[in-house]
C-alpha positions, -999 to +999 in steps of 0.1 A: -293-643-800-275-612-806-290-592-777-284-622-752-246-627-762-238-589-763-256-585-726-235-612-713-204-606-731-203-575-715-197-583-680-168-607-691-135-599-671-100-611-661-074-609-640-051-577-640-025-583-667-035-620-673-056-641-696-070-656-667-110-653-662-119-640-635-144-666-613-174-639-617-168-644-655-172-682-655-208-685-654-214-658-680-189-681-704-210-716-691-241-689-707-224-684-739-212-718-744-251-732-740-262-704-762-238-713-790-246-748-787-282-744-795-271-726-828-245-747-846-250-725-879-231-697-864-193-691-862-181-667-835-154-642-843-133-632-809-115-597-806-097-591-774-089-548-767-075-534-738-072-501-724-041-481-730-016-485-695+010-504-706+035-508-736+018-514-770+032-548-774+022-559-743-015-548-746-013-566-780-002-598-769-026-598-737-058-587-759-050-621-780-040-640-755-075-633-738-094-639-772-077-675-771-086-681-734-124-677-744-117-699-775-100-724-753-130-725-728-157-726-754-140-756-768-136-772-737-177-772-734-178-787-766-184-761-788-163-769-826-130-751-824-137-747-863-166-723-853-143-704-835-116-674-843-094-650-820-075-623-825-062-594-805-064-555-814-047-545-780-055-508-774-059-498-814-100-499-813-108-478-778-148-474-773-143-447-744-119-426-738-085-441-721-082-407-698-105-417-668-110-450-648-146-456-660-132-453-699-106-477-692-124-500-678-150-502-708-121-503-733-108-537-716-134-561-733-138-593-755-161-587-787-182-614-799-190-614-836-218-641-846-215-650-883-243-672-898-229-702-920-260-713-939 
């Protein structure tokens, strides 16, 4: 389950400076909702991240809105909102350098953490 979700969420993208999911991300989110529907004994913590471009406050807000947009999408597909939490970390937890285009792209991400309930 984790492998399937991890692979899927690496490809979730948003429009620039927006919390709107790109068209290419919608099938991925659909797949994710199907996986979560199969495993109702798992809750999901969704964390948004940004690169270091822009102001800290804007990035924190943007990352939070992106995580919340994922929650809203999953709820719209029938996933119980009580199973989902969202938060943004802005640019505070990079996993790559922000000095290159590739590094910045890697840092712009949404992470999904599964937590078994029973």
